[in-house]
C-alpha positions in Angstrom: 12.7 122.9 36.2 14.6 123.9 33.2 14.5 127.6 31.9 13.4 128.1 28.3 13.0 131.1 26.1 9.2 130.9 27.4 9.9 130.8 31.2 13.3 133.4 31.2 12.1 136.6 32.4 11.9 139.1 29.9 14.5 141.5 31.5 17.1 138.3 31.6 16.3 137.8 27.9 16.7 141.4 27.2 20.3 141.5 28.8 21.3 138.5 26.6 21.5 136.1 29.5 20.7 132.1 28.8 20.9 130.2 31.8 20.8 127.1 30.1 19.7 124.0 31.3 18.9 125.5 35.0 16.7 128.4 37.0 19.1 130.1 39.1 16.8 131.1 42.2 17.3 130.5 45.7 14.8 130.3 48.4 14.9 131.1 52.2 12.9 129.1 54.6 12.3 128.3 58.0 13.2 124.7 60.0 14.3 123.1 56.9 15.5 119.3 58.1 17.8 119.4 61.0 17.5 122.7 61.6 15.2 124.6 64.7 12.0 125.8 63.7 13.3 129.3 63.8 16.3 128.4 61.9 16.2 130.6 58.5 18.3 128.8 55.5 18.9 129.5 51.8 19.1 126.5 49.1 19.1 126.5 45.4 15.3 126.0 43.9 16.9 123.9 40.7 17.5 120.7 41.6 20.6 120.5 39.0 21.9 123.4 40.5 21.2 122.2 44.3 22.7 118.5 43.5 24.9 118.1 46.6 24.7 121.4 47.9 23.2 121.5 52.0 21.4 124.5 52.9 23.0 127.3 54.2 22.6 129.9 56.8 24.8 132.3 54.9 23.0 133.8 51.2 26.6 134.2 50.1 27.3 130.3 50.1 24.0 129.2 48.3 24.7 132.5 45.4 28.0 131.7 44.7 26.9 127.8 44.2 24.4 129.3 41.9 26.7 131.3 39.6 29.5 128.5 39.6 26.6 126.0 38.2 25.7 128.1 35.8 29.0 127.4 34.3 29.7 124.1 35.5 26.6 122.2 34.6 23.9 124.3 33.3 25.4 125.4 30.0 24.6 129.1 31.0 26.0 132.1 28.6 28.9 134.5 29.9 25.8 136.8 30.0 23.6 135.1 32.1 26.9 134.2 34.3 27.8 138.3 34.7 24.1 138.7 35.5 24.4 136.2 38.2 27.7 137.8 39.6 26.2 141.1 39.5 23.3 139.3 41.7 25.4 138.0 43.8 27.2 141.5 44.7 24.3 143.0 45.5 23.3 140.3 47.9 26.4 140.8 49.5 25.9 144.3 49.9 22.4 144.0 51.2 24.0 142.0 54.4 20.7 140.1 55.3 20.1 136.7 55.5 15.9 136.5 55.3 13.4 136.2 52.7 14.3 139.6 51.4 17.5 138.4 50.6 16.2 135.6 48.1 13.8 137.7 46.7 16.6 140.5 46.0 18.4 138.0 44.1 15.9 136.3 42.1 14.7 140.0 40.9 18.0 140.8 40.0 18.5 137.9 37.7 14.9 138.7 36.4 12.8 136.2 38.4 
């Protein structure tokens, strides 16, 4: 899914964030392929961001991937990268590893 002016949340647009060709959100799911049914992992939701990335128990691995890919493959602007880095820091400070972690990251980006 590609972020467009119509799909980028108002808060991100107001911050001047342009995520380019990507939607920089993550999700948390229990029991992904190769995992125990009660084992929760994180993964980027955008196929371009997630390409080549395995799921991770640590959300910081995935938030780092998202922020890196904004520069590497998404053609995002500096405001989007800065907003992502702020969201990444918020997740690191939370110290959680559940669905609320993904929700906090996504909300910090305006999704």
